[in-house]
N, C-alpha and C positions, 0 to 999 in steps of 0.2 A: 504494499500499498504506500501511495507516495506522500510526500509530505503536506500537500493540499488536502489530500483525501483524509489525512488523520486530524487536520485542523478542522475541517468540515464536521467531522464526528464527534471532536471534542466540544465545539460550539452546539450541536444537537443535543448533546448529554446533559449540557448545562442550562438549556433554556427552560424556563418557567413558563412554558405555554402547553395548550394541548393539541393545536394542528398547525400553528404558524412556525416554520422553521425546523419542523420534523425531519424534512428532507432538506439538506443543504448541499449544493455545489459550489465548490471554492476553487477560484483560478487566479493564478498570479497576474495574467492579463487577458483581455478580450476586447473585441471591438465593441460590444454594447451589452450590458447584462440583460436590458429589455429584449434584445433581439435573440439572446440564448434562451432566456426563460419563454420567451413567445414560441421557439421551435419545442422547448419540452413540453409546453402545454398543448400545443397542436398534437402531440404523441402521447397525450394522455396523463402527463405528470400530476400527482396529487394536489389538491389544495393546499396551500400553505407552504408547496416548495419554494425556497429561496436560493436565489443565484447571487453570489457575492464575487467581486474582483477587486484586486489590489490597484488595478489599473485599467483605465478604458482607453482604446486608442480611438473611438469613434462614440464617445458619450454623446447623448442627445437632448435637447430641449424641446420646448413647443415648436410647432412650425419648422420642424428639422434643423434648427440651431444646434451648433456644436455645443458641448459642454466640457471645459477643462477639467482633465479627470487624472490628476497626478496619483503617485503612490500613497499620498499623505492624507488622501480623503478617504471617504467611506461611500461605496457605490455597490449598490445592490436594488433586485427587483423580487418581487412578490408575486405567485401566482395564486388568484382567487377564483372560485367557481360558485358565485352566490346565485341562488334561483330568485332573481329579481327582473324587474321590468328594466328595459335598456336606457329608459330616461331616468332611472335612479343611480346608474353607474357612476356619477359625479360624486356619491358619497363615499367611494374608495379612496378619492383624492382628499375628501374632508376626513376621513379616518386616518390617513397618512399624515395630513398635517397636525391635527390634534396630537396624533404619537408623538411627532417630532417636537412640537412645542412643550410637551410635558416632560419628555427626555432631557431637553435642553433647560428646562426649569430644575430638574434634578441636580444640573451641574450649577446651579446659579444664575443662570442666563435667562432674562426676561425678554423674549423674541416676539416679533410679530408677524402675522400671516398676511402676505400680500396676494389678494386674490388675483387669479385663481389658485395658484400653485407654487407660490415661493414662500421660504421663511427667511426674516429679514432682521437685521440688529442694526438699529440706527442707520436705517434707511440703506444699508449694504446687504448683499445677498449670503445668507449663509447655505442655503439648500433649495434644490429645485426637486419638483415631483412630476413625474410624466405617467400618467395611466393611459394604456391602451387596451381596447376591447376587441374580442372577435366575436362577431355575432352572424346569425344566419336566419332568415324569415322571422325577424322580430325576437328571436330566442338567442339570449346572452350565454354564449359558451364558455368564455373565461375572461379574465380582466387581468394584464400584467401592471402592477404598479412599482415604478422604477423610482429610486429615491438616490441622489446624490448630495452628499454633505461635505463642506471644506472643514476638515477638522485640524489637522495638524501642519497645514500649509504656513510657512514664515512669510513667502512672498508671492504674488502672481504676476502673470504675463502683464506687459505694459496696457495691452488694449483691455484688460478688464480690472486692473488694480484699484481703480477709482470706485469700482462698483460692488466688488467682492470682499469678503473678510471670512476669516477662519475662527475657530474655536479657539486655537492658540492665539491669534491675535487680541481675541477678547480676555481671555482668561491669564494668558502670560506663561501658560505651562501646557506640555502635552497630554493629550486625552487618549485614553485606552479605547481604540476603535471597536474591539470586540465587545467591550463592556457596555458602550454605547449601543452598539447594534442590538444587543440583547435586550436592553432597555427599550428601544423603539420597537421590536416586535412583540414585546409583552404588553406595550400599550396599543399597539394596532391591533393585536388580537382582541384585547379588551373592548376598544371602540368597534371592532368589526362585529362582536357577538352582540353588543347594545344594538347596533344597527339591525342586525337580523331578528332581534326580539322585538323590534317595533318601535324603538326610540329614536326615530328619524327627526323629529321637530326638536328634542332636546339637543341632539347633536349639532343639528343645524344652528340652534341659538348659541350654542356654545363656541361653535366656529365664527359664527358673525361677531360675537362680543371680542374677538381677537383679530378681525380683520381691520388691517391700519388705513384703508381707505374711506371707510364710513364716516360720512359727516364732512367731509373734506372736497374742496373743489378740484376736481380732478381732469385729465385729459385721457381719453380712450381711443386708441387706434385699433380698428376692426374693420376685416374685409377691405383695406386699401382706404378706408374713409376715417376722418378724426374727428371726434365729438368732444364738446367740453361742456361741464356741468358739475352738478353736485351729486356724489354718489350717496343715495338716500337709503338703500336697503339692498338686501340678497333676498331674491325671491326663494320659494319654496324647493323649486328645481334647480338652486345653485346658481341663477343667473344674477348679474350684479344689475341695478336698477338705477339709472342714471337720471336726473332730472336736468335737462338741458339748460343752457342759457337762453332758449327760446321758450322755456316752461314745456317742454315736451318730455314725456317719460319713455325712455328707451331700456330693453333689457339686452344684456350681451350674454352669450354663452362664454366667450373667451375673447381675449384681447390684450393690448398692451397697455399698461395703465401707469400714470405718474401723476404726482400732486402738482397742482398748479402754484408758482410762487409768485 
């Protein structure tokens, strides 16, 4: 058994979860953990399977953007097979956001959730989440939720150094990536079970309370257009509700958002 398999087994055995992380694939380097997890899911991998990589050569964010994935971060994807409606799939990103928020709070970090899928600290990005689903004929087959966290990086490339921050930058000390992973998987499973048991509104409210944009004047770029107004709410389906400068209410499934200064 190689070193990566031994480490995967060690993590599996130490997890305090029922399904999440009970099967782990650990790699030194991959193109994308979401890509590997999607292939595994396609061929029947169990719910809760986790793919971890020390480094990604082709890490992705929303809209196909690249994500800088050095070996000092935490890059992993979770396979979920919930029996839910397709229009409820956004709750997996909500679950992941809350899991990361509380795991970071355990380190003494008070982060903010930036709609729809980023975790920030003082307006700088710590973490990104990318959930991708596979469905057929209105049936949801599986969801892969990818999570990338800047953990122990001391510096970032010039093109992102003004926008990115790591846990090391915040705390001034190195963080154990495996212990952080274990905490996130524990919280993720907790929120996932709450979601399946019918606590959708409670989870949505908890998520909304941590959204940094609400109540602020913002710019939203979506589908090649730019909208300006006040972020007034998050709808039950997860869409951002914008009250525009023209007093129109528009809802967005996704988009690039920024606070107007």
